[in-house]
DRENPA-3360 file (N, C-alpha, C; in nm, 2 decimals, always signed):
BEGIN
1 = MGGTQVAA = +0.06/-0.15/+0.00/+0.02/+0.01/+0.01/+0.07/+0.14/-0.01 ~ +0.04/+0.26/-0.06/+0.15/+0.35/-0.05/+0.15/+0.42/+0.06 ~ +0.11/+0.38/+0.20/+0.14/+0.47/+0.32/+0.08/+0.35/+0.43 ~ +0.12/+0.37/+0.57/+0.07/+0.30/+0.68/-0.08/+0.39/+0.72 ~ -0.17/+0.28/+0.71/-0.31/+0.32/+0.78/-0.37/+0.22/+0.88 ~ -0.41/+0.30/+0.97/-0.47/+0.21/+1.08/-0.63/+0.21/+1.05 ~ -0.71/+0.08/+1.02/-0.88/+0.07/+1.02/-0.89/+0.17/+0.92 ~ -0.82/+0.11/+0.79/-0.84/+0.19/+0.68/-0.97/+0.15/+0.61;
9 = HRIGELAE = -1.06/+0.21/+0.50/-1.18/+0.16/+0.49/-1.19/+0.17/+0.32 ~ -1.21/+0.07/+0.23/-1.23/+0.09/+0.12/-1.36/+0.19/+0.06 ~ -1.41/+0.23/-0.06/-1.49/+0.32/-0.11/-1.62/+0.24/-0.09 ~ -1.62/+0.13/-0.10/-1.76/+0.06/-0.13/-1.81/+0.02/+0.02 ~ -1.74/+0.00/+0.12/-1.76/-0.02/+0.24/-1.82/+0.10/+0.34 ~ -1.73/+0.25/+0.28/-1.77/+0.36/+0.34/-1.94/+0.40/+0.26 ~ -1.95/+0.36/+0.12/-2.06/+0.41/+0.09/-2.18/+0.36/+0.13 ~ -2.17/+0.20/+0.15/-2.25/+0.15/+0.23/-2.32/+0.18/+0.33;
17 = AAGLTVRT = -2.18/+0.24/+0.44/-2.23/+0.23/+0.57/-2.29/+0.39/+0.60 ~ -2.27/+0.49/+0.50/-2.29/+0.61/+0.52/-2.42/+0.63/+0.42 ~ -2.46/+0.54/+0.38/-2.60/+0.55/+0.25/-2.57/+0.62/+0.14 ~ -2.45/+0.61/+0.11/-2.43/+0.72/-0.01/-2.37/+0.62/-0.11 ~ -2.37/+0.69/-0.25/-2.33/+0.59/-0.38/-2.17/+0.60/-0.41 ~ -2.11/+0.54/-0.46/-1.98/+0.55/-0.50/-1.96/+0.66/-0.58 ~ -2.06/+0.69/-0.64/-2.03/+0.81/-0.74/-2.02/+0.92/-0.69 ~ -2.12/+0.92/-0.54/-2.14/+1.05/-0.49/-1.99/+1.06/-0.43;
25 = LHYYEEIG = -1.94/+0.96/-0.35/-1.78/+0.98/-0.29/-1.70/+1.05/-0.43 ~ -1.71/+0.95/-0.53/-1.63/+1.03/-0.62/-1.63/+1.18/-0.65 ~ -1.77/+1.20/-0.64/-1.79/+1.35/-0.72/-1.74/+1.42/-0.57 ~ -1.75/+1.40/-0.43/-1.69/+1.47/-0.35/-1.55/+1.49/-0.32 ~ -1.46/+1.39/-0.43/-1.36/+1.39/-0.40/-1.30/+1.50/-0.51 ~ -1.38/+1.48/-0.65/-1.38/+1.57/-0.74/-1.39/+1.71/-0.72 ~ -1.46/+1.77/-0.63/-1.49/+1.91/-0.58/-1.38/+1.95/-0.46 ~ -1.33/+1.81/-0.41/-1.25/+1.87/-0.28/-1.26/+1.84/-0.14;
33 = LLVTSDRT = -1.42/+1.79/-0.13/-1.47/+1.81/-0.05/-1.42/+1.67/+0.05 ~ -1.41/+1.57/+0.02/-1.36/+1.47/+0.09/-1.25/+1.38/-0.02 ~ -1.14/+1.43/+0.04/-0.99/+1.35/-0.06/-0.93/+1.25/+0.03 ~ -0.93/+1.15/-0.02/-0.89/+1.04/+0.05/-0.75/+1.03/+0.09 ~ -0.76/+0.96/+0.19/-0.59/+1.00/+0.25/-0.47/+0.93/+0.21 ~ -0.56/+0.77/+0.14/-0.41/+0.70/+0.06/-0.47/+0.60/-0.02 ~ -0.42/+0.56/-0.09/-0.45/+0.44/-0.20/-0.38/+0.33/-0.19 ~ -0.43/+0.21/-0.23/-0.33/+0.08/-0.24/-0.28/+0.12/-0.34;
41 = DAGHRLYS = -0.17/+0.01/-0.39/-0.09/+0.01/-0.50/-0.14/-0.02/-0.60 ~ -0.26/-0.07/-0.61/-0.34/-0.11/-0.76/-0.46/+0.07/-0.74 ~ -0.42/+0.14/-0.66/-0.49/+0.28/-0.68/-0.61/+0.28/-0.62 ~ -0.65/+0.16/-0.53/-0.81/+0.20/-0.48/-0.78/+0.27/-0.38 ~ -0.91/+0.36/-0.34/-0.93/+0.47/-0.24/-0.93/+0.39/-0.10 ~ -0.83/+0.46/-0.01/-0.88/+0.40/+0.15/-0.89/+0.53/+0.19 ~ -0.98/+0.51/+0.31/-1.05/+0.62/+0.39/-0.98/+0.61/+0.52 ~ -0.94/+0.72/+0.58/-0.87/+0.69/+0.76/-1.00/+0.74/+0.82;
49 = QADLERLY = -0.94/+0.73/+0.98/-1.04/+0.79/+1.06/-1.07/+0.93/+1.04 ~ -1.00/+1.02/+1.01/-1.00/+1.15/+0.99/-1.09/+1.17/+0.89 ~ -1.08/+1.07/+0.79/-1.19/+1.08/+0.66/-1.32/+1.04/+0.67 ~ -1.33/+0.99/+0.77/-1.45/+0.93/+0.85/-1.52/+1.04/+0.92 ~ -1.46/+1.11/+1.00/-1.48/+1.20/+1.06/-1.54/+1.34/+0.98 ~ -1.45/+1.38/+0.89/-1.52/+1.43/+0.78/-1.62/+1.39/+0.69 ~ -1.65/+1.30/+0.68/-1.76/+1.26/+0.60/-1.88/+1.26/+0.71 ~ -1.83/+1.27/+0.83/-1.97/+1.26/+0.95/-2.00/+1.43/+0.95;
57 = RIRLLRRF = -1.93/+1.52/+0.93/-1.94/+1.64/+0.95/-2.03/+1.71/+0.82 ~ -1.98/+1.66/+0.71/-2.03/+1.66/+0.56/-2.17/+1.62/+0.55 ~ -2.20/+1.50/+0.60/-2.34/+1.46/+0.63/-2.45/+1.51/+0.78 ~ -2.34/+1.57/+0.85/-2.51/+1.66/+0.99/-2.50/+1.79/+0.87 ~ -2.41/+1.84/+0.80/-2.44/+1.98/+0.75/-2.50/+1.98/+0.65 ~ -2.51/+1.84/+0.57/-2.59/+1.83/+0.47/-2.74/+1.81/+0.53 ~ -2.75/+1.76/+0.64/-2.89/+1.76/+0.73/-2.97/+1.91/+0.76 ~ -2.85/+2.01/+0.78/-2.88/+2.15/+0.82/-2.93/+2.21/+0.69;
65 = GLALDEIG = -2.94/+2.16/+0.56/-2.96/+2.22/+0.45/-2.84/+2.32/+0.36 ~ -2.73/+2.31/+0.41/-2.62/+2.37/+0.33/-2.60/+2.32/+0.21 ~ -2.54/+2.40/+0.10/-2.53/+2.37/-0.01/-2.38/+2.29/+0.02 ~ -2.31/+2.20/-0.09/-2.18/+2.17/-0.09/-2.07/+2.26/-0.07 ~ -2.10/+2.40/-0.16/-1.98/+2.51/-0.16/-2.00/+2.55/+0.01 ~ -2.10/+2.58/+0.05/-2.10/+2.62/+0.18/-2.04/+2.51/+0.28 ~ -2.06/+2.38/+0.29/-2.01/+2.29/+0.34/-1.86/+2.29/+0.34 ~ -1.80/+2.33/+0.23/-1.66/+2.32/+0.20/-1.61/+2.44/+0.30;
73 = RVLDDPAW = -1.66/+2.55/+0.30/-1.64/+2.67/+0.37/-1.63/+2.62/+0.52 ~ -1.73/+2.57/+0.58/-1.77/+2.57/+0.71/-1.66/+2.44/+0.77 ~ -1.63/+2.36/+0.66/-1.53/+2.22/+0.71/-1.42/+2.28/+0.73 ~ -1.33/+2.39/+0.67/-1.22/+2.45/+0.69/-1.22/+2.55/+0.86 ~ -1.36/+2.57/+0.90/-1.35/+2.64/+1.01/-1.26/+2.60/+1.13 ~ -1.15/+2.66/+1.19/-1.10/+2.60/+1.29/-1.16/+2.56/+1.43 ~ -1.27/+2.65/+1.39/-1.33/+2.66/+1.57/-1.46/+2.57/+1.58 ~ -1.46/+2.49/+1.45/-1.55/+2.40/+1.47/-1.52/+2.23/+1.56;
81 = SLRAAMSR = -1.60/+2.18/+1.62/-1.58/+2.10/+1.73/-1.67/+1.99/+1.72 ~ -1.60/+1.84/+1.67/-1.64/+1.74/+1.64/-1.73/+1.68/+1.79 ~ -1.69/+1.72/+1.90/-1.77/+1.70/+2.02/-1.88/+1.77/+2.02 ~ -1.88/+1.88/+1.99/-1.99/+1.99/+2.02/-2.11/+1.92/+1.92 ~ -2.02/+1.89/+1.77/-2.15/+1.84/+1.71/-2.24/+1.73/+1.72 ~ -2.13/+1.65/+1.78/-2.17/+1.50/+1.81/-2.31/+1.50/+1.94 ~ -2.30/+1.64/+2.03/-2.38/+1.66/+2.14/-2.48/+1.70/+2.10 ~ -2.50/+1.78/+1.96/-2.59/+1.84/+1.92/-2.69/+1.74/+1.84;
89 = HLGEVEDQ = -2.60/+1.65/+1.79/-2.67/+1.52/+1.69/-2.72/+1.45/+1.81 ~ -2.67/+1.43/+1.94/-2.72/+1.35/+2.01/-2.86/+1.39/+2.06 ~ -2.91/+1.51/+2.08/-2.97/+1.58/+2.14/-3.08/+1.59/+2.03 ~ -3.09/+1.59/+1.90/-3.19/+1.57/+1.81/-3.23/+1.43/+1.79 ~ -3.13/+1.34/+1.85/-3.19/+1.18/+1.84/-3.23/+1.14/+1.95 ~ -3.20/+1.24/+2.07/-3.27/+1.19/+2.20/-3.46/+1.25/+2.18 ~ -3.48/+1.38/+2.13/-3.55/+1.43/+2.08/-3.68/+1.36/+2.01 ~ -3.61/+1.25/+1.89/-3.69/+1.20/+1.80/-3.72/+1.07/+1.89;
97 = LEAATRLR = -3.67/+0.99/+1.95/-3.68/+0.90/+2.03/-3.78/+0.93/+2.14 ~ -3.73/+1.07/+2.20/-3.90/+1.09/+2.29/-4.00/+1.08/+2.26 ~ -4.01/+1.14/+2.10/-4.15/+1.17/+2.04/-4.18/+1.01/+1.99 ~ -4.09/+0.94/+1.92/-4.13/+0.79/+1.90/-4.19/+0.70/+2.00 ~ -4.14/+0.72/+2.15/-4.20/+0.68/+2.27/-4.32/+0.72/+2.31 ~ -4.36/+0.85/+2.28/-4.48/+0.89/+2.32/-4.59/+0.86/+2.21 ~ -4.55/+0.85/+2.07/-4.61/+0.77/+1.99/-4.66/+0.63/+2.01 ~ -4.54/+0.55/+2.05/-4.60/+0.40/+2.08/-4.66/+0.35/+2.16;
105 = DRLVRMVG = -4.65/+0.44/+2.31/-4.78/+0.44/+2.39/-4.88/+0.51/+2.37 ~ -4.87/+0.56/+2.31/-5.03/+0.60/+2.27/-5.10/+0.51/+2.17 ~ -5.03/+0.45/+2.09/-5.04/+0.35/+1.98/-5.12/+0.22/+2.08 ~ -5.01/+0.17/+2.20/-5.04/+0.09/+2.22/-5.16/+0.07/+2.36 ~ -5.19/+0.19/+2.37/-5.30/+0.20/+2.44/-5.44/+0.22/+2.39 ~ -5.42/+0.28/+2.28/-5.56/+0.27/+2.20/-5.57/+0.14/+2.12 ~ -5.47/+0.04/+2.08/-5.50/-0.06/+2.04/-5.54/-0.16/+2.14 ~ -5.50/-0.14/+2.25/-5.54/-0.20/+2.42/-5.66/-0.18/+2.45;
113 = SDGADAPL = -5.74/-0.07/+2.39/-5.85/-0.02/+2.45/-5.97/-0.09/+2.39 ~ -6.07/-0.11/+2.48/-6.20/-0.18/+2.43/-6.29/-0.12/+2.33 ~ -6.25/+0.02/+2.29/-6.30/+0.12/+2.23/-6.20/+0.16/+2.11 ~ -6.10/+0.06/+2.07/-5.99/+0.10/+1.95/-6.07/+0.11/+1.84 ~ -6.18/+0.03/+1.82/-6.25/+0.03/+1.68/-6.30/+0.18/+1.68 ~ -6.33/+0.27/+1.78/-6.42/+0.40/+1.77/-6.32/+0.47/+1.84 ~ -6.21/+0.52/+1.84/-6.14/+0.60/+1.92/-6.16/+0.71/+1.97 ~ -6.17/+0.77/+2.08/-6.20/+0.92/+2.12/-6.14/+1.02/+2.04;
121 = DDEMLGLL = -6.22/+1.14/+2.00/-6.16/+1.24/+1.90/-6.00/+1.27/+1.94 ~ -6.01/+1.32/+2.09/-5.90/+1.37/+2.14/-5.76/+1.27/+2.12 ~ -5.81/+1.15/+2.14/-5.71/+1.07/+2.12/-5.65/+1.05/+1.97 ~ -5.76/+1.04/+1.88/-5.67/+1.06/+1.73/-5.65/+1.21/+1.69 ~ -5.68/+1.31/+1.78/-5.58/+1.43/+1.77/-5.43/+1.43/+1.81 ~ -5.43/+1.38/+1.93/-5.31/+1.32/+1.97/-5.22/+1.26/+1.90 ~ -5.26/+1.14/+1.83/-5.23/+1.07/+1.77/-5.13/+1.12/+1.63 ~ -5.24/+1.24/+1.60/-5.20/+1.28/+1.45/-5.08/+1.37/+1.49;
129 = EEMTMLDT = -5.11/+1.44/+1.62/-5.00/+1.55/+1.67/-4.85/+1.49/+1.66 ~ -4.84/+1.34/+1.72/-4.76/+1.32/+1.77/-4.67/+1.23/+1.63 ~ -4.78/+1.21/+1.56/-4.71/+1.17/+1.45/-4.65/+1.27/+1.33 ~ -4.70/+1.37/+1.35/-4.67/+1.52/+1.28/-4.51/+1.54/+1.34 ~ -4.49/+1.52/+1.48/-4.35/+1.56/+1.57/-4.27/+1.46/+1.50 ~ -4.30/+1.33/+1.45/-4.20/+1.27/+1.39/-4.17/+1.26/+1.20 ~ -4.28/+1.33/+1.17/-4.29/+1.33/+1.01/-4.29/+1.47/+0.96 ~ -4.23/+1.56/+1.03/-4.24/+1.71/+0.95/-4.21/+1.74/+0.83;
137 = TMQRRISF = -4.28/+1.82/+0.75/-4.21/+1.84/+0.62/-4.09/+1.96/+0.63 ~ -4.12/+2.03/+0.75/-4.03/+2.15/+0.75/-3.88/+2.10/+0.78 ~ -3.78/+2.12/+0.71/-3.62/+2.05/+0.73/-3.57/+2.15/+0.79 ~ -3.57/+2.29/+0.75/-3.45/+2.36/+0.81/-3.52/+2.52/+0.82 ~ -3.44/+2.56/+0.90/-3.52/+2.72/+0.95/-3.39/+2.83/+0.90 ~ -3.41/+2.91/+0.85/-3.30/+3.03/+0.80/-3.36/+3.18/+0.85 ~ -3.31/+3.24/+0.94/-3.34/+3.34/+0.98/-3.29/+3.48/+0.89 ~ -3.34/+3.58/+0.84/-3.26/+3.70/+0.78/-3.30/+3.83/+0.87;
145 = LVYQDLEA = -3.16/+3.91/+0.84/-3.19/+4.04/+0.92/-3.17/+4.16/+0.79 ~ -3.21/+4.24/+0.84/-3.22/+4.37/+0.71/-3.11/+4.48/+0.75 ~ -3.03/+4.53/+0.67/-2.94/+4.62/+0.71/-2.96/+4.72/+0.57 ~ -2.91/+4.84/+0.62/-2.87/+4.92/+0.51/-2.75/+4.88/+0.41 ~ -2.63/+4.88/+0.49/-2.51/+4.86/+0.43/-2.47/+4.73/+0.45 ~ -2.50/+4.64/+0.39/-2.44/+4.46/+0.41/-2.31/+4.46/+0.41 ~ -2.24/+4.52/+0.37/-2.09/+4.50/+0.37/-2.03/+4.55/+0.50 ~ -2.07/+4.66/+0.56/-2.06/+4.69/+0.68/-2.12/+4.59/+0.79;
153 = AYGFLTEV = -2.21/+4.56/+0.76/-2.31/+4.46/+0.84/-2.21/+4.36/+0.86 ~ -2.17/+4.25/+0.77/-2.09/+4.17/+0.74/-1.98/+4.17/+0.82 ~ -1.94/+4.27/+0.81/-1.78/+4.28/+0.88/-1.81/+4.35/+1.03 ~ -1.89/+4.35/+1.07/-1.95/+4.40/+1.22/-1.97/+4.27/+1.26 ~ -2.02/+4.17/+1.23/-2.12/+4.07/+1.30/-1.99/+3.94/+1.30 ~ -1.91/+3.95/+1.19/-1.79/+3.84/+1.19/-1.64/+3.89/+1.27 ~ -1.62/+4.04/+1.25/-1.55/+4.06/+1.34/-1.54/+4.14/+1.45 ~ -1.69/+4.18/+1.53/-1.68/+4.22/+1.67/-1.74/+4.13/+1.72;
161 = FGLGPGRL = -1.86/+4.04/+1.69/-1.94/+3.97/+1.74/-1.91/+3.79/+1.74 ~ -1.79/+3.81/+1.64/-1.75/+3.68/+1.62/-1.81/+3.56/+1.56 ~ -1.91/+3.61/+1.47/-2.02/+3.53/+1.41/-1.91/+3.44/+1.28 ~ -1.93/+3.33/+1.24/-1.85/+3.26/+1.16/-1.87/+3.36/+0.99 ~ -1.80/+3.35/+0.95/-1.81/+3.43/+0.80/-1.86/+3.31/+0.68 ~ -1.95/+3.40/+0.62/-2.01/+3.27/+0.51/-1.99/+3.37/+0.37 ~ -2.07/+3.35/+0.30/-2.08/+3.37/+0.14/-2.12/+3.54/+0.15 ~ -2.04/+3.64/+0.07/-2.09/+3.78/+0.05/-2.09/+3.80/-0.08;
169 = DRTADGRA = -2.21/+3.83/-0.18/-2.23/+3.80/-0.28/-2.26/+3.96/-0.34 ~ -2.18/+3.98/-0.42/-2.18/+4.13/-0.48/-2.23/+4.13/-0.64 ~ -2.33/+4.23/-0.69/-2.33/+4.25/-0.82/-2.19/+4.30/-0.87 ~ -2.23/+4.32/-1.04/-2.09/+4.32/-1.09/-2.01/+4.46/-1.05 ~ -2.08/+4.59/-1.02/-2.01/+4.70/-0.98/-1.95/+4.67/-0.83 ~ -1.96/+4.54/-0.75/-1.91/+4.57/-0.64/-2.02/+4.57/-0.52 ~ -2.14/+4.59/-0.56/-2.22/+4.62/-0.45/-2.26/+4.50/-0.40 ~ -2.27/+4.47/-0.21/-2.32/+4.35/-0.16/-2.45/+4.37/-0.17;
177 = VHGEVHAG = -2.47/+4.24/-0.23/-2.63/+4.20/-0.26/-2.72/+4.10/-0.15 ~ -2.62/+4.02/-0.09/-2.65/+3.90/-0.01/-2.54/+3.88/+0.06 ~ -2.56/+3.85/+0.21/-2.47/+3.77/+0.26/-2.50/+3.70/+0.38 ~ -2.41/+3.57/+0.42/-2.44/+3.47/+0.50/-2.34/+3.50/+0.63 ~ -2.38/+3.46/+0.74/-2.29/+3.46/+0.89/-2.37/+3.32/+0.94 ~ -2.23/+3.27/+1.00/-2.27/+3.13/+1.08/-2.28/+3.16/+1.23 ~ -2.35/+3.10/+1.30/-2.40/+3.14/+1.44/-2.37/+2.96/+1.50 ~ -2.29/+2.91/+1.51/-2.32/+2.76/+1.59/-2.34/+2.66/+1.48;
185 = DGVIWLHG = -2.45/+2.62/+1.44/-2.51/+2.51/+1.33/-2.60/+2.58/+1.29 ~ -2.65/+2.73/+1.30/-2.75/+2.81/+1.24/-2.67/+2.92/+1.12 ~ -2.76/+2.95/+1.03/-2.71/+3.05/+0.94/-2.80/+3.15/+0.95 ~ -2.75/+3.27/+0.92/-2.84/+3.40/+0.93/-2.81/+3.49/+0.77 ~ -2.89/+3.49/+0.72/-2.88/+3.58/+0.60/-2.89/+3.70/+0.62 ~ -2.81/+3.80/+0.54/-2.85/+3.94/+0.56/-2.93/+4.01/+0.47 ~ -2.98/+4.06/+0.46/-3.09/+4.12/+0.33/-3.06/+4.29/+0.36 ~ -3.08/+4.30/+0.21/-3.10/+4.47/+0.21/-3.24/+4.51/+0.24;
193 = EDADFGLA = -3.22/+4.65/+0.23/-3.36/+4.69/+0.25/-3.47/+4.66/+0.14 ~ -3.57/+4.68/+0.15/-3.64/+4.63/+0.02/-3.81/+4.71/+0.04 ~ -3.80/+4.82/+0.00/-3.97/+4.93/+0.02/-4.08/+4.85/+0.00 ~ -4.05/+4.75/-0.12/-4.17/+4.66/-0.17/-4.22/+4.56/-0.09 ~ -4.14/+4.50/+0.02/-4.15/+4.41/+0.10/-4.15/+4.49/+0.25 ~ -4.13/+4.61/+0.23/-4.18/+4.66/+0.34/-4.04/+4.63/+0.47 ~ -3.93/+4.61/+0.43/-3.83/+4.56/+0.50/-3.74/+4.69/+0.53 ~ -3.69/+4.72/+0.63/-3.60/+4.82/+0.64/-3.52/+4.76/+0.78;
201 = SPATVGAA = -3.38/+4.85/+0.79/-3.31/+4.86/+0.88/-3.34/+4.92/+1.01 ~ -3.31/+4.85/+1.11/-3.33/+4.94/+1.25/-3.31/+5.06/+1.24 ~ -3.16/+5.11/+1.20/-3.14/+5.24/+1.17/-3.21/+5.33/+1.11 ~ -3.30/+5.26/+0.97/-3.39/+5.36/+0.91/-3.51/+5.35/+1.02 ~ -3.55/+5.26/+1.08/-3.70/+5.28/+1.15/-3.68/+5.33/+1.28 ~ -3.56/+5.33/+1.35/-3.52/+5.38/+1.47/-3.57/+5.32/+1.56 ~ -3.58/+5.17/+1.54/-3.62/+5.07/+1.69/-3.57/+4.94/+1.60 ~ -3.57/+4.87/+1.69/-3.53/+4.72/+1.67/-3.66/+4.61/+1.70;
209 = TSGVAVLV = -3.69/+4.58/+1.57/-3.87/+4.50/+1.62/-3.84/+4.36/+1.65 ~ -3.71/+4.33/+1.65/-3.68/+4.17/+1.67/-3.50/+4.15/+1.72 ~ -3.47/+4.09/+1.76/-3.36/+4.02/+1.79/-3.31/+3.91/+1.78 ~ -3.19/+3.87/+1.78/-3.13/+3.74/+1.75/-3.05/+3.70/+1.90 ~ -3.07/+3.56/+1.97/-2.97/+3.53/+2.08/-2.94/+3.40/+1.97 ~ -2.78/+3.43/+2.09/-2.71/+3.33/+2.01/-2.62/+3.26/+2.15 ~ -2.62/+3.10/+2.14/-2.54/+3.05/+2.26/-2.40/+3.06/+2.21 ~ -2.32/+3.09/+2.39/-2.19/+3.10/+2.34/-2.12/+3.02/+2.49;
217 = DDVDAHCE = -2.01/+3.01/+2.48/-1.95/+2.88/+2.57/-1.92/+2.98/+2.72 ~ -1.87/+3.11/+2.72/-1.85/+3.23/+2.82/-1.92/+3.33/+2.79 ~ -2.05/+3.36/+2.84/-2.07/+3.49/+2.85/-2.02/+3.60/+2.91 ~ -1.97/+3.60/+3.00/-1.89/+3.72/+3.02/-1.76/+3.74/+2.94 ~ -1.68/+3.61/+2.89/-1.56/+3.66/+2.80/-1.59/+3.72/+2.69 ~ -1.74/+3.67/+2.61/-1.79/+3.72/+2.50/-1.80/+3.88/+2.51 ~ -1.86/+3.90/+2.65/-1.88/+4.04/+2.65/-1.80/+4.15/+2.64 ~ -1.67/+4.10/+2.73/-1.56/+4.18/+2.72/-1.50/+4.23/+2.58;
225 = RTRAAGAT = -1.51/+4.07/+2.51/-1.43/+4.05/+2.39/-1.49/+4.17/+2.26 ~ -1.65/+4.15/+2.26/-1.72/+4.25/+2.19/-1.72/+4.35/+2.22 ~ -1.71/+4.43/+2.39/-1.71/+4.57/+2.42/-1.55/+4.63/+2.38 ~ -1.48/+4.55/+2.39/-1.33/+4.58/+2.33/-1.34/+4.60/+2.19 ~ -1.39/+4.53/+2.12/-1.43/+4.55/+1.96/-1.51/+4.62/+1.93 ~ -1.56/+4.72/+2.02/-1.69/+4.87/+1.99/-1.80/+4.82/+1.97 ~ -1.86/+4.74/+2.04/-1.97/+4.71/+2.03/-2.07/+4.78/+2.19 ~ -2.18/+4.81/+2.13/-2.26/+4.91/+2.25/-2.34/+4.78/+2.29;
233 = IIQEPLDQ = -2.31/+4.80/+2.46/-2.37/+4.69/+2.56/-2.46/+4.74/+2.63 ~ -2.57/+4.71/+2.57/-2.72/+4.72/+2.65/-2.75/+4.67/+2.78 ~ -2.70/+4.58/+2.79/-2.73/+4.50/+2.90/-2.61/+4.41/+2.96 ~ -2.56/+4.40/+3.08/-2.45/+4.35/+3.15/-2.51/+4.20/+3.17 ~ -2.38/+4.13/+3.16/-2.43/+3.99/+3.18/-2.51/+3.97/+3.29 ~ -2.60/+3.90/+3.29/-2.71/+3.86/+3.42/-2.76/+3.72/+3.41 ~ -2.77/+3.68/+3.56/-2.86/+3.59/+3.55/-2.99/+3.56/+3.53 ~ -3.04/+3.51/+3.46/-3.20/+3.53/+3.47/-3.29/+3.42/+3.51;
241 = PYGYRIYS = -3.41/+3.44/+3.55/-3.46/+3.36/+3.63/-3.54/+3.25/+3.54 ~ -3.51/+3.24/+3.40/-3.54/+3.17/+3.31/-3.43/+3.04/+3.25 ~ -3.32/+3.07/+3.37/-3.22/+2.96/+3.35/-3.11/+3.00/+3.26 ~ -3.09/+3.12/+3.23/-2.96/+3.15/+3.12/-2.92/+3.28/+3.20 ~ -2.78/+3.30/+3.18/-2.69/+3.42/+3.20/-2.67/+3.47/+3.06 ~ -2.72/+3.59/+3.06/-2.73/+3.64/+2.91/-2.69/+3.84/+2.98 ~ -2.61/+3.87/+2.85/-2.61/+3.97/+2.77/-2.64/+4.02/+2.66 ~ -2.69/+4.17/+2.63/-2.74/+4.22/+2.51/-2.64/+4.34/+2.46;
249 = ARDNEGGL = -2.67/+4.36/+2.35/-2.58/+4.40/+2.27/-2.60/+4.49/+2.11 ~ -2.61/+4.63/+2.09/-2.66/+4.66/+1.95/-2.53/+4.62/+1.83 ~ -2.58/+4.60/+1.73/-2.49/+4.58/+1.61/-2.47/+4.72/+1.55 ~ -2.42/+4.73/+1.45/-2.35/+4.85/+1.38/-2.46/+4.95/+1.35 ~ -2.59/+4.89/+1.28/-2.73/+4.96/+1.27/-2.84/+5.00/+1.36 ~ -2.80/+4.88/+1.48/-2.89/+4.91/+1.62/-2.98/+4.80/+1.64 ~ -2.94/+4.69/+1.59/-3.04/+4.55/+1.58/-2.98/+4.48/+1.73 ~ -3.08/+4.41/+1.80/-3.05/+4.38/+1.94/-3.01/+4.25/+1.90;
257 = WSFMKPLD = -2.90/+4.19/+1.98/-2.85/+4.09/+1.99/-2.83/+4.03/+2.16 ~ -2.84/+3.92/+2.14/-2.83/+3.86/+2.32/-2.76/+3.75/+2.29 ~ -2.64/+3.72/+2.37/-2.56/+3.62/+2.38/-2.58/+3.53/+2.53 ~ -2.61/+3.41/+2.53/-2.62/+3.36/+2.63/-2.56/+3.22/+2.65 ~ -2.59/+3.16/+2.78/-2.55/+3.04/+2.82/-2.63/+2.98/+2.91 ~ -2.67/+2.86/+2.93/-2.77/+2.81/+3.02/-2.69/+2.78/+3.14 ~ -2.77/+2.81/+3.25/-2.72/+2.84/+3.40/-2.68/+2.68/+3.45 ~ -2.61/+2.64/+3.54/-2.57/+2.52/+3.56/-2.70/+2.47/+3.66;
% end
C-alpha cells in the first residue's frame, strides 16, 4: 500500500455505511470536499479515521440544508468541534426517540382499549400531533436580518460579534446584495432594505422590532471581547430567572443581539 494506515476503509464499505453511492464519494473527491488519505498500490481509495470524521461532518451539514460549496467553507473552520457537533446530534436523536416513545405508548394504549375501533376524538387528535412531530415536512430554519449596508454589517458581525463568515455576494459593480454568517449550527442571511416588501433596517426605523439570541461558551468573556471590539453593550451579563446567563448588545445599525448560556 502507499502508506501506513490504521483501520483504513475502502470506498464500497464507506458508501454502504454512509448510505451514499460510490459515485457520490467520487464527486466529493472531485470537488475537494472529501479527498482520500491514501490508496492501495492498485489505486483503490482508502479512507482513514480522519476521513470518516470529515464525512460525518459533511452528512451533518447536509442535514442542516447547507449546499456543498457552503459545506466546504464550514469544514475548514478551525473553531468547529466534533464533540460539540456530536452532542447536538445526540440531542436531536434523543428528541426523536422521545417523540417515537410517546407515539408508541399512545398506539399501545389505543390498540389495547376496548373502544379501539372507535377511538375518542382527542386520542386521534393526539395521535396525529405525535405523528407530525416525527414526520414534519419542515427541514430547516433560516433567519434573515435587514441592513442598509450589507458589507459593513457583515464585517461587524464577523469581526466584533465573532460570528462565522459565510458568503458575501456582490453585483458586477461590487455592491453587496446578499450575505451569510454562521452562529454555531445556524445560518443567518443578511438582506438589504426593500420598500416593496416593507423591509427596513433598525437604523432606518429607529427601533429594533426583533432580535437574535446566540448561545456561547462564556457569556462574560464574550461580552468583554465585543465591548473591546466596539460593540454597544445595553445589558451587562446577568443571571435570568428562566435559566440563562445573558447579556445584550447592539450591532452597527441598532439591531438587538443577546448572547447567553444555560445556568448550571
